[in-house]
C-alpha positions in Angstrom: -0.1 5.3 27.8 0.6 5.4 24.0 0.7 8.7 22.3 -0.2 9.4 18.9 1.2 12.4 17.3 -1.6 13.4 14.9 -3.4 15.8 12.8 -6.9 15.1 11.3 -5.8 16.0 7.8 -2.7 13.8 7.8 -2.0 10.2 7.5 -2.3 9.9 11.3 -5.9 8.9 10.5 -4.7 5.6 9.6 -2.8 5.0 12.8 -5.7 6.2 14.8 -7.9 3.6 13.0 -5.6 0.9 13.7 -5.3 2.0 17.6 -9.2 2.0 17.6 -9.5 -1.4 16.1 -7.2 -2.8 18.6 -9.0 -1.2 21.4 -5.8 0.5 22.6 -5.8 3.3 25.3 -4.0 6.1 23.6 -3.7 10.1 23.9 -3.9 12.1 20.7 -1.2 14.8 20.5 -2.3 17.4 18.2 0.6 18.6 15.9 -0.1 22.0 14.2 1.1 21.6 10.8 0.4 25.2 9.8 2.7 26.3 12.6 5.5 23.8 11.5 5.4 21.7 14.8 6.4 18.7 12.9 9.6 20.3 11.9 10.6 21.4 15.3 13.5 19.7 17.1 11.1 18.2 19.8 9.3 16.4 17.2 12.1 15.5 15.0 13.3 13.6 18.2 10.3 11.4 17.6 10.3 11.2 13.9 13.3 12.5 12.2 11.4 12.6 8.9 9.2 15.3 10.3 6.1 13.6 9.2 2.9 12.4 10.8 1.9 10.1 12.3 4.5 8.9 14.9 3.6 6.7 18.0 5.3 7.0 21.4 5.2 4.2 23.8 7.3 5.0 26.7 10.9 5.1 25.2 9.8 3.4 22.1 9.2 5.7 18.9 7.6 4.2 15.9 6.9 6.1 12.7 5.2 5.2 9.3 2.0 3.7 9.2 2.8 0.1 8.3 5.5 0.1 11.3 2.8 1.7 13.5 0.1 -0.8 12.7 2.6 -3.8 12.9 3.6 -2.5 16.5 0.1 -2.1 17.7 -1.0 -5.5 16.3 2.0 -7.1 18.1 1.3 -5.1 21.4 -2.4 -6.1 21.4 -2.4 -9.7 20.2 -5.9 -10.1 21.8 -7.4 -7.9 19.1 -6.3 -10.6 16.4 -5.3 -7.9 13.8 -2.2 -9.8 12.4 -1.3 -13.4 12.1 1.6 -14.1 14.6 5.1 -14.8 13.8 5.4 -18.3 12.2 1.7 -18.6 11.5 0.4 -19.5 7.9 -0.5 -16.2 6.2 2.0 -14.2 7.9 4.4 -13.7 4.8 1.4 -12.8 2.9 0.0 -10.3 5.6 3.6 -8.8 5.8 3.6 -8.6 1.9 0.3 -6.8 1.9 1.5 -4.3 4.7 4.4 -3.2 2.5 2.5 -3.4 -0.7 0.0 -0.7 0.7 2.6 2.0 0.6 5.4 0.7 -1.8 3.0 0.1 -4.7 -0.6 1.1 -4.2 -0.2 4.4 -2.4 2.3 5.8 -5.0 0.4 4.4 -8.1 -2.8 5.7 -6.6 -1.3 9.2 -6.2 0.0 9.0 -9.7 -3.6 8.2 -11.1 -5.2 11.0 -8.9 -2.9 13.6 -10.1 -3.2 12.2 -13.6 0.3 11.8 -14.1 1.8 9.5 -16.9 3.2 6.1 -15.4 6.8 5.6 -15.7 8.1 2.2 -14.9 11.4 3.6 -13.8 9.9 4.7 -10.7 9.5 1.3 -9.4 5.9 1.0 -8.9 3.2 -0.6 -11.0 0.4 1.4 -12.8 -2.7 1.9 -10.7 -5.0 -0.6 -12.8 -2.4 -3.3 -11.9 -2.2 -2.4 -8.3 -6.1 -2.8 -8.5 -5.9 -6.1 -10.1 -3.5 -7.2 -7.1 -6.1 -6.1 -4.4 -8.9 -7.8 -6.1 -7.1 -10.9 -6.3 -6.1 -10.8 -2.7 -9.5 -10.1 -1.6 -10.7 -13.5 -3.3 -14.5 -14.0 -2.4 -14.2 -13.1 1.2 -15.4 -9.5 2.9 -11.5 -8.7 4.0 -8.3 -9.5 2.7 -8.3 -12.6 4.8 -11.6 -13.9 4.3 -13.9 -13.0 7.3 -10.7 -12.0 9.4 -10.3 -8.3 9.6 -6.4 -7.5 9.9 -4.2 -4.6 9.9 -3.7 -5.4 6.3 -7.2 -4.2 5.7 -6.5 -1.0 7.6 -3.5 -0.2 5.3 -4.8 -1.4 2.1 -8.5 -0.1 2.7 -7.3 3.3 3.9 -5.5 4.0 0.5 -9.0 3.3 -1.3 -10.7 5.4 1.5 -8.4 8.4 0.7 -9.1 7.9 -3.1 -12.7 8.5 -2.4 -12.1 11.5 -0.2 -10.1 13.1 -2.9 -12.6 12.4 -5.7 -10.6 9.7 -7.6 -12.2 7.8 -10.4 -15.2 5.3 -9.3 -14.0 2.2 -7.4 -14.3 -1.0 -9.2 -17.5 -2.8 -8.0 -15.6 -5.3 -5.7 -13.3 -2.7 -4.3 -16.1 -0.3 -3.8 -18.0 -3.0 -1.9 -14.9 -3.8 0.3 -14.6 0.1 0.9 -18.1 0.2 1.9 -17.7 -2.5 4.5 -14.7 -1.0 6.0 -16.5 2.3 6.4 -19.4 0.5 8.2 -17.0 -0.9 10.9 -18.0 0.7 14.2 -14.2 1.5 14.9 -13.4 2.9 11.6 -12.2 6.4 12.4 -11.9 7.4 8.7 -15.4 8.0 8.1 -16.5 11.7 7.1 -19.2 12.7 9.7 
């Protein structure tokens, strides 16, 4: 059985949402961040970066949310959470998966902290990142029209976090997108 190393106040929420959307059977392994369990040798053998989340599947160790989402999508193809290799849209899907943490997350963090944008850091300003997401959304409810994918888990979770942390109001199209995501029955990122 899959084991997700998790703390509810971590990025582990994203991996948990992906596992739930896939209908995967998994065990949550609580990691006590306050006690430093994520920095102990037992956990560092799973994720040498000492961060959450981490996923264990037998001898396989996977860390970082995009990697976990890709792994789960490929392990559960019946859930249809990713275009298969070689399929039309696969390149766009992979690009969105990486964009979520390489561009969107750092630019959003910068905006939430009200830090000045410095192009030398390598990511675009948050307004530009939102422009990209709006273009990618097109007219559909999700990034791939009516088809919900792991890219929606990754991109959508960033905007859900932004709401949680009291960021500036979402643009209307992004706000409607986040509302749709939060209404999904398997979305574990709702604040109850």
